[in-house]
C-alpha positions as CSV (number, residue, x, y, z in Angstrom):
1,M,154.6,90.3,-249.0
2,K,152.6,93.3,-250.2
3,I,149.3,91.6,-249.4
4,R,150.5,91.0,-245.8
5,K,151.4,94.7,-245.5
6,L,148.1,95.7,-246.9
7,I,146.1,93.5,-244.5
8,L,148.2,94.7,-241.5
9,G,147.7,98.3,-242.7
10,Y,143.9,97.8,-243.0
11,Y,143.7,96.6,-239.4
12,A,146.0,99.3,-238.1
13,V,143.8,101.9,-239.7
14,L,140.7,100.2,-238.3
15,F,142.0,100.1,-234.8
16,V,143.4,103.6,-234.8
17,A,140.2,105.1,-236.2
18,F,138.0,103.2,-233.7
19,G,140.4,104.3,-231.0
20,I,140.3,107.9,-231.9
21,L,136.5,107.8,-232.1
22,G,136.3,106.1,-228.8
23,L,138.5,108.7,-227.2
24,V,137.0,111.8,-228.8
25,M,133.3,110.7,-229.1
26,P,132.7,108.1,-226.5
27,S,128.9,108.8,-226.3
28,M,128.4,108.3,-230.1
29,V,130.5,105.1,-230.3
30,S,128.8,103.6,-227.2
31,A,125.4,104.4,-228.6
32,L,126.4,102.8,-231.9
33,I,127.4,99.5,-230.2
34,H,124.5,99.7,-227.8
35,Y,126.7,100.2,-224.8
36,D,125.3,102.2,-221.9
37,I,127.7,104.7,-220.3
38,N,125.6,106.8,-218.0
39,S,128.2,107.5,-215.2
40,T,131.4,109.5,-215.4
41,G,133.4,106.5,-214.4
42,A,131.9,104.4,-217.1
43,T,132.6,107.1,-219.7
44,M,136.3,107.3,-218.6
45,E,136.6,103.5,-218.7
46,F,135.0,103.4,-222.2
47,M,137.5,106.1,-223.3
48,A,140.4,104.1,-221.9
49,T,139.4,100.8,-223.3
50,Y,137.8,101.7,-226.7
51,G,140.0,104.8,-227.1
52,G,143.3,104.2,-225.5
53,L,143.6,100.4,-225.9
54,F,142.5,100.4,-229.5
55,L,144.7,103.4,-230.3
56,G,147.7,101.7,-228.7
57,V,147.2,98.4,-230.4
58,G,146.6,100.1,-233.8
59,S,149.8,102.2,-233.3
60,F,151.7,99.0,-232.6
61,M,150.4,97.5,-235.8
62,F,151.6,100.6,-237.8
63,Y,155.0,100.2,-236.1
64,C,155.1,96.6,-237.3
65,I,154.4,97.6,-240.9
66,K,157.9,99.1,-240.9
67,S,159.7,96.8,-238.5
68,N,158.1,93.3,-238.6
69,I,155.0,92.5,-240.6
70,Q,154.9,88.9,-239.2
71,I,154.7,90.1,-235.6
72,G,152.0,92.7,-236.6
73,L,149.9,89.9,-238.1
74,I,150.3,87.8,-235.0
75,C,149.1,90.9,-233.0
76,V,146.0,91.0,-235.3
77,L,145.4,87.3,-234.9
78,L,145.7,87.3,-231.1
79,T,143.7,90.4,-230.6
80,M,140.9,89.5,-232.9
81,G,141.0,85.9,-231.8
82,A,140.7,86.9,-228.1
83,M,137.8,89.1,-229.0
84,L,136.1,86.3,-230.9
85,I,136.5,83.8,-228.1
86,S,135.4,86.3,-225.5
87,R,132.3,87.2,-227.6
88,V,131.4,83.5,-228.1
89,I,131.8,82.9,-224.3
90,G,129.6,85.9,-223.6
91,F,127.0,84.8,-226.0
92,G,127.0,81.3,-224.5
93,L,126.7,82.6,-220.9
94,H,124.4,85.6,-221.4
95,G,122.8,85.3,-224.9
96,G,120.9,88.3,-226.1
97,A,123.2,89.2,-228.9
98,D,122.0,91.9,-231.3
99,Y,122.9,92.5,-234.9
100,I,126.0,94.6,-233.9
101,Q,127.3,91.6,-232.0
102,Y,126.7,89.3,-235.0
103,I,128.5,91.8,-237.3
104,Y,131.5,91.8,-234.9
105,L,131.4,88.1,-234.6
106,A,131.5,87.6,-238.4
107,G,134.3,90.2,-238.8
108,E,136.4,88.6,-236.0
109,L,135.9,85.1,-237.4
110,F,136.8,86.2,-240.9
111,T,139.9,87.9,-239.6
112,V,141.1,84.9,-237.6
113,V,140.6,82.6,-240.6
114,L,142.3,85.1,-243.1
115,V,145.2,86.0,-240.9
116,G,145.6,82.5,-239.6
117,F,145.9,81.3,-243.2
118,M,148.4,84.0,-244.0
119,L,150.6,83.1,-241.1
120,V,150.5,79.4,-241.8
121,K,151.2,79.9,-245.5
122,P,155.0,80.4,-246.0
123,T,156.2,83.6,-247.7
124,N,158.1,83.2,-251.0
125,T,161.2,85.1,-250.0
126,A,163.5,82.3,-251.3
127,T,161.9,82.7,-254.8
128,A,162.4,86.4,-254.8
129,D,166.0,86.0,-253.7
130,Q,166.6,83.6,-256.5
131,A,165.1,86.0,-259.0
132,V,167.5,88.7,-258.0
133,N,170.5,86.4,-258.4
């Protein structure tokens, strides 16, 4: 169970950190990921999506560390899985991926495989309960 909590905590920190950076330094983050935000509306949209959305999802993951690790891991799987599928569709339709997109693609694929495996693999709570008795 500790490894599940550690993995969920890692993604919670990752999402919250990226969310804070997207909210506080949208120009820096957008330049890092090669995303052009020249208009005020685009900057606000970037702040809401990369700041607010990531901050909200990351905060929910932190909440799940205390209340329900399984639901938190499902949140990670669905979020990163949807990003992976969307990125693959975008690549297929538009091409032109750069090294940043390939890094994200690799990270999302790794996450889906790792967390998917963790969710399929049963926890050993019965063994721990027997050890207490």
